[in-house]
C-alpha positions in Angstrom: -33.5 39.9 -90.6 -35.6 42.2 -92.9 -39.3 42.0 -92.4 -41.5 43.3 -95.2 -45.1 44.2 -94.4 -47.2 45.2 -97.4 -49.7 48.1 -97.4 -53.0 47.8 -99.3 -51.3 48.0 -102.7 -48.4 45.8 -101.7 -44.8 46.4 -100.8 -41.6 47.6 -102.5 -38.1 47.9 -101.0 -34.6 48.4 -102.4 -31.5 46.9 -100.9 -28.2 48.7 -101.8 -24.8 47.0 -101.6 -21.5 48.7 -101.9 -18.5 47.1 -103.6 -15.3 46.9 -101.5 -12.5 49.3 -102.4 -10.3 48.0 -105.2 -12.8 45.4 -106.3 -13.7 45.2 -110.0 -16.3 42.9 -111.5 -15.1 40.6 -114.3 -16.7 41.7 -117.6 -18.7 39.2 -119.5 -19.4 36.8 -116.6 -22.7 36.3 -114.8 -23.7 36.8 -111.2 -25.9 35.0 -108.6 -28.4 36.4 -106.1 -29.0 34.2 -103.0 -31.5 34.6 -100.3 -33.3 32.9 -97.5 -37.1 33.5 -97.7 -39.8 33.1 -95.1 -43.4 33.8 -96.1 -46.3 32.5 -98.3 -45.8 30.4 -101.4 -46.0 32.1 -104.7 -49.5 30.6 -105.4 -50.8 32.7 -102.4 -48.6 35.8 -102.7 -45.8 36.3 -105.2 -42.7 38.2 -104.1 -40.2 39.2 -106.8 -36.5 40.0 -106.9 -35.1 42.4 -109.4 -31.6 43.7 -109.9 -30.6 47.2 -111.3 -29.0 47.3 -114.7 -27.1 50.6 -114.5 -26.2 50.7 -118.2 -29.8 50.1 -119.5 -31.2 52.1 -116.6 -33.9 49.6 -115.8 -34.8 46.8 -113.4 -34.2 43.1 -114.5 -36.5 40.4 -112.9 -34.4 37.5 -111.7 -36.9 35.4 -109.8 -39.5 35.0 -107.1 -40.6 32.9 -104.2 -41.6 29.9 -106.4 -40.7 26.7 -104.6 -41.2 28.2 -101.1 -43.3 26.4 -98.6 -45.7 28.4 -96.4 -43.9 29.9 -93.4 -40.8 27.6 -93.8 -37.4 29.1 -94.3 -36.4 28.4 -97.9 -33.1 29.0 -99.6 -33.5 30.6 -103.0 -30.8 31.1 -105.7 -31.2 33.1 -108.9 -28.5 33.0 -111.6 -28.2 36.3 -113.4 -27.1 35.9 -117.0 -25.2 38.5 -119.0 -22.4 40.9 -118.1 -22.3 41.3 -114.3 -20.4 44.6 -114.6 -23.6 46.2 -115.7 -25.0 45.6 -112.2 -22.4 47.9 -110.6 -22.8 51.7 -110.8 -20.0 54.1 -111.3 -20.1 54.8 -107.6 -19.7 51.0 -106.9 -23.3 50.3 -105.8 -25.5 47.3 -106.6 -29.3 47.4 -106.0 -31.8 44.7 -105.5 -35.6 45.4 -105.5 -37.9 43.2 -103.5 -41.6 43.7 -104.0 -45.2 42.3 -104.1 -48.5 43.6 -105.4 -50.4 41.6 -102.8 -51.3 42.6 -99.2 -52.0 39.0 -98.2 -49.1 38.6 -95.7 -45.7 39.9 -94.6 -42.4 38.1 -95.5 -38.9 37.9 -94.0 -35.4 37.7 -95.5 -32.6 36.4 -93.3 -29.9 36.3 -96.0 -29.4 38.4 -99.2 -26.1 37.8 -101.0 -24.9 38.9 -104.4 -22.2 36.6 -105.7 -20.0 38.5 -108.3 -17.0 37.3 -110.3 -14.1 39.6 -109.5 -11.5 40.5 -112.1 -8.0 39.1 -111.5 -5.9 41.2 -109.1 -8.9 43.1 -107.6 -10.8 42.9 -104.4 -10.0 43.4 -100.7 -6.4 43.0 -100.0 -5.1 44.3 -103.3 -4.0 47.7 -104.4 -2.7 50.7 -102.5 -4.1 51.3 -99.1 -5.8 47.9 -99.0 -4.5 47.1 -95.6 -7.0 49.7 -94.2 -10.0 47.8 -95.7 -11.8 45.2 -93.7 -11.5 41.8 -95.4 -13.5 39.6 -93.1 -16.2 39.6 -90.4 -19.3 40.3 -92.5 -21.8 37.6 -91.8 -25.5 36.9 -92.1 -27.6 35.1 -89.6 -30.3 32.5 -90.5 -32.7 32.4 -87.6 -35.2 29.7 -88.6 -35.8 26.0 -89.2 -34.1 24.0 -91.9 -34.3 20.4 -92.8 -31.7 17.8 -92.0 -31.2 16.7 -95.6 -27.5 16.0 -96.5 -27.4 18.9 -99.0 -28.8 21.5 -96.4 -26.5 20.2 -93.7 -23.5 20.4 -96.0 -24.5 24.0 -97.1 -24.8 25.2 -93.5 -21.5 23.5 -92.5 -19.5 24.9 -95.3 -20.7 28.5 -96.1 -18.4 30.7 -94.2 -20.7 33.7 -94.0 -23.7 32.0 -92.6 -24.5 31.8 -88.9 -27.3 29.4 -87.7 -29.4 29.8 -84.6 -32.3 27.9 -83.0 -31.0 24.5 -84.1 -31.4 21.5 -81.9 -28.5 19.4 -80.5 -28.8 16.8 -83.2 -28.4 19.3 -86.0 -25.4 20.9 -84.2 -23.8 17.5 -84.2 -24.6 16.9 -87.9 -23.2 20.3 -88.9 -19.9 19.7 -87.0 -19.7 16.1 -88.4 -20.0 17.5 -91.9 -17.3 20.0 -91.3 -15.3 19.7 -88.1 -13.7 23.1 -88.8 -17.2 24.8 -88.9 -17.7 27.3 -86.1 -21.0 28.9 -87.2 -23.7 27.4 -84.9 -25.0 29.9 -82.5 -27.7 29.4 -79.9 -30.5 32.0 -79.9 -31.1 33.9 -76.7 -33.0 37.1 -75.8 -30.8 39.8 -74.2 -33.5 40.9 -71.7 -36.5 38.7 -72.2 -37.9 35.4 -71.0 -40.9 33.1 -71.4 -42.5 30.5 -69.1 -41.2 27.8 -71.5 -37.6 29.0 -71.1 -35.1 27.1 -68.8 -34.8 28.6 -65.3 -38.1 30.5 -65.6 -38.6 30.0 -61.9 -35.4 31.8 -61.2 -36.6 34.8 -63.3 -39.7 35.0 -61.1 -37.7 34.5 -57.9 -35.5 37.4 -58.8 -38.5 39.6 -59.5 -37.2 40.4 -63.0 -40.5 40.9 -64.9 -40.7 44.6 -65.9 -44.0 46.2 -64.9 -45.8 48.8 -67.0 -47.9 51.7 -65.7 -50.9 49.3 -65.5 -49.0 47.0 -63.2 -49.0 44.2 -65.8 -45.6 42.9 -67.1 -44.4 44.4 -70.3 -45.1 41.8 -72.9 -43.7 41.2 -76.4 -47.0 40.9 -78.1 -45.9 39.1 -81.3 -44.5 36.0 -79.5 -45.8 36.4 -76.0 -42.6 36.6 -74.0 -41.8 39.2 -71.2 -39.3 42.0 -71.1 -37.0 41.9 -68.1 -36.1 44.7 -65.7 -32.3 45.1 -65.9 -32.3 48.8 -64.7 -30.3 48.3 -61.5 -26.9 46.7 -60.9 -28.6 44.1 -58.6 -31.1 43.0 -61.2 -28.4 43.1 -63.9 -26.3 40.7 -61.8 -29.2 38.4 -61.1 -30.1 38.2 -64.8 -26.4 37.7 -65.9 -26.2 34.8 -63.4 -29.3 33.1 -64.9 -28.0 33.7 -68.5 -24.6 32.2 -67.6 -26.2 29.1 -66.2 -28.4 28.7 -69.2 -25.8 29.5 -71.8 -23.2 27.1 -70.3 -25.8 24.4 -70.8 -26.1 25.3 -74.5 -22.3 25.5 -75.0 -21.9 22.1 -73.3 -23.9 20.4 -76.1 -21.8 21.9 -78.9 -22.9 25.4 -79.8 -20.1 27.6 -81.0 -21.4 30.8 -79.5 -24.5 32.8 -78.5 -26.7 35.0 -80.6 -28.4 37.7 -78.6 -31.6 39.2 -80.0 -33.5 42.4 -79.2 -30.4 44.5 -78.4 -31.0 48.2 -78.9 -34.1 50.0 -78.0 -37.6 48.5 -77.4 -39.8 48.5 -80.5 -43.0 50.3 -79.5 -45.1 48.4 -82.1 -44.5 45.1 -80.4 -45.3 45.7 -76.8 -48.5 46.1 -74.7 -47.1 49.2 -73.0 -43.7 50.8 -72.2 -42.3 50.3 -68.6 -43.2 53.3 -66.4 -39.5 54.3 -66.0 -38.3 53.5 -69.5 -36.0 55.6 -71.6 -34.2 54.6 -74.8 -30.8 55.8 -73.7 -31.2 54.3 -70.2 -32.2 50.9 -71.5 -29.4 50.9 -74.1 -26.9 51.5 -71.3 -28.4 48.7 -69.2 -28.0 46.3 -72.1 -24.4 47.3 -72.4 -23.9 46.4 -68.7 -25.5 43.0 -69.2 -23.2 42.3 -72.2 -20.2 43.4 -70.3 -21.2 41.0 -67.5 -21.6 38.2 -69.9 -18.2 38.8 -71.5 -16.6 38.8 -68.0 -18.4 35.6 -66.9 -17.8 33.7 -70.2 -14.3 34.7 -71.4 -13.5 33.4 -74.9 -17.1 32.8 -75.8 -18.2 34.5 -79.0 -21.4 36.6 -79.0 -23.4 38.0 -81.9 -26.0 40.6 -81.2 -28.9 41.9 -83.2 -29.8 45.5 -82.8 -32.2 45.7 -85.7 -35.6 47.4 -85.1 -38.4 46.8 -87.6 -38.7 49.3 -90.4 -42.3 50.2 -89.4 -41.1 51.4 -86.0 -37.6 52.8 -87.0 -38.9 56.2 -88.1 -40.6 56.7 -84.7 -37.5 55.4 -82.9 -35.2 57.7 -84.7 -37.4 60.7 -83.9 -37.0 59.9 -80.2 -33.3 59.2 -80.1 -31.7 60.3 -83.4 -28.2 60.6 -81.9 -28.3 57.1 -80.4 -29.6 55.4 -83.6 -27.7 57.4 -86.2 -24.3 57.7 -84.6 -23.9 55.2 -81.8 -26.0 52.1 -82.4 -23.3 50.3 -84.5 -20.4 51.2 -82.3 -21.8 52.1 -78.9 -21.5 48.5 -77.5 -18.4 47.6 -79.4 -16.1 48.8 -76.7 -17.5 46.0 -74.6 -15.7 43.5 -76.9 -18.9 42.1 -78.4 -19.2 41.2 -82.0 -21.8 43.6 -83.3 -24.8 42.7 -85.5 -27.0 45.2 -87.2 -29.8 43.8 -89.2 -28.2 40.4 -88.4 -25.0 41.3 -90.2 -21.9 41.0 -88.0 -19.0 43.4 -88.1 -15.5 42.4 -87.4 -14.8 41.8 -83.7 -13.7 44.8 -81.6 -10.1 45.0 -80.5 -9.6 43.2 -77.2 
């Protein structure tokens, strides 16, 4: 998920996509930009989407957040007329600009997809060396509420690159009824966090898993009010894995296809009351890897997605602290554990087992 927080004069961000090797856009045909938006309606704060025309060297406005309901995840689709090949640079890049001139509120995007018509005989799987190119496994994760209308259930059940989290048992059943072959319903879970409203909270307290800060108070995620857990020793890792296994088995029993772990990576300093007294980025990253390895061993065959995204506002500071960890190892450091990796809620192909 991408979170955009405006400054006094608004916000502007550019997303860059890269075309797969051997893929060529069909000339003369149009394209479509799709997204899932969470924020204010356009009447309160307008957010705009533009695409880069590389031939004309200018940005083309394709739409905004009209039709969005305040703080409700809303799917948006923008047809782009004209020759779609103009949207691809000579280096195979596409760009989308997302902006607002208002500082009223932040917004989130959980899905941003550019649908392009490919020329006959092009795309992944064609041409010399195509066997070396990944052809599947890139996914987006929608972590929010959606209505149970037939069209939305059908969309969720049949779009192969969309993973759904935080849906109740009735919606899980509706999605599977709409498409029995669908395997894209994942239950959201925090990798090392818990709240008093979570199942088995009493077991978290009994195992003394709340992570104290220098003040003696538990380290708290200040945005949503849950607590970071101490997984810094093998004993506490085992205790937390046992609680997770018990909880996740209950989720799997009601029909979820897998588990989506959030907050994997380093702790975002902008969203906590204080760091734990003994915290280090590298140490915590290794501890998370141990928990994931324990989950894989305890739940063989269960598919996990993990989100290691840190908010843009904190990423610069995080990179300054551990540049090697974030720049070289974040996308692959846990993959040897056999976990399907997500970065910015985009999953890579599963690691070799």
